[in-house]
N, C-alpha and C positions, 0 to 999 in steps of 0.2 A: 503494500500500499504504499502508496507515495504523501510523505509528509506535507502539511499546511502548513502554508507560512505564516497563515493567519493568526496563529494559534501560537506560534514560535516567539518567544519574548527576548530572544539573544539579539544582544545588538551587534552588529557587524563592526568588527576594529580593525587596521593595519596597523603593519611595522614599519616605520620609516626609518632610515639609517643614515646619516652623512657623514663619510669617513671621509677625513680631512687630514692636512698635515703634520698640526699638531694635537687635536683632540678630533676624537669618535662621537657623534652624538647621536642618541636613541631615544623614537617619541614611539608612543602609543597612541593612535589618533581616529576617530570617531570619521565617520564619509561626512561630514558638514567640516572638518577639518579642525574640529575642537582636539585638542592635545590633551587626554588623560592622564598620561604621567611621560617623565622624561629624564634620561643619563645622560651623564659624560664622562667619559674617560681618556686618559690619554695614549693617542696610537703607537707612540714611540715606546711606551712601555713593553710593548709587544714584538720584539724584534721579528719573531717566529709565527708565520701565520696561522700556524695550527694553535698554538697561544692563542692569539689575536680574537679566532673564533671562538675557542672555550669562554674568553670574557666577555663576548658578544652576546652569546647563548647565556652564561649567567646571569647581564644586565635585563636581557629579555624575560627568562624567567621571573625574576625579584620585580621587573615591572608590570610583568600580567597579575602576578598576585596580588598586586595593591588595588590592583580593577576590583569594585564591589560589587557588580551586579553581571551576570552571565552573559557570556557573547562567543561568538565565535571569531576568530582570527582569519583574514581571507588572502593576506599574504604577504610578504617583506618587500619591499623597495628600497634599493640602496642608490645612494649619488655615492660616487667616487672619481678623483683625480685619474683621466683616459679610463673611464669605466666603457665597456663597449659594451653598448646592448645586445647587440646581437650575438656575439660571443657568449657573454657571461663574466666576461674577465677585466682584468686590471692590466691594462698592457703598459708597460715601460715609465710608470707615474714613477719623476724624478723626487717627490719628495713626501712620500711613504716608503718604511723600512724595506719593502718587499719588492724584488727586484725580477725584472722581465715581464712573463704574462703569468698571472694570478689567477687560478679558477675559480676564483670567488662563488661565484652563482654556484657550483659544481660544492665547494667547500660549505658553505651553509645550510645547503640542501642534507650533504652528507650528517653535520652534525647535529641539525635540526629537519630531522625529515616531515614527510609529510603536508609542507607548505610550501606554495608558488613565490618563487625568488625574481626580481628582475633587477637588474643590474643598470646601470646608465652612468655617463660623466655628470659629475658633479653638476658644473654650471648649469647644464640642461635641465638638470633636474630642479634646480632652482628658479629657468625658465617657466616652465611644465607651472610649477607653485603659485609664482605671483600671475599666470593666466586663471587658473582657479579660483585661487582664493585670496589674491593680493591686488595691487595697483594696477594690475595690467588684464584686468577681467572684461574691459570696455575696448583693448586695443587688438588691432588683427596682426600686427606686425610690431614687435621690437625688440631689443638687444638685453640681456641681464649680462653684466659684468660683477665676475666676482675678484674679491681681492681678500686674501688671506696669507697660509704659508707660501701659495701658486696664485696665479692668475690666471681666469678661464674666463669663456663667455659662450650664454647660451642664447641661440635665437629663435622665433617665433613667429 
């Protein structure tokens, strides 16, 4: 028998991750863009990608435990320097500790099974966020420039 969504009281959440050259930020977010929980930790505290993924999982679990209502997690979105949407890899990012092509999507899916994972360039993710939730809602064409440990740009 098909589940009737009319009686399903669970809220839908997504996990958003921003991997930066200095810090990684993680947020548990409702469909309307409301951030329910967030965490930050140093990216450079984890020179091995496997250790970083473990820290990411611990952070996600702690943040999800803080949610006080029934929910379903729809997936994980990751913005990362030189993140490639098509491969799910971080490719030769100069400002993070892991070198070469890092199979980030596959690593996250291995350590956190059962969820869809999407990886993209962090500046492109910022542009999409501005279009959906920010000042660019009414714009058809715009550019977002990100300045941090590195410099990036996202075009919409």
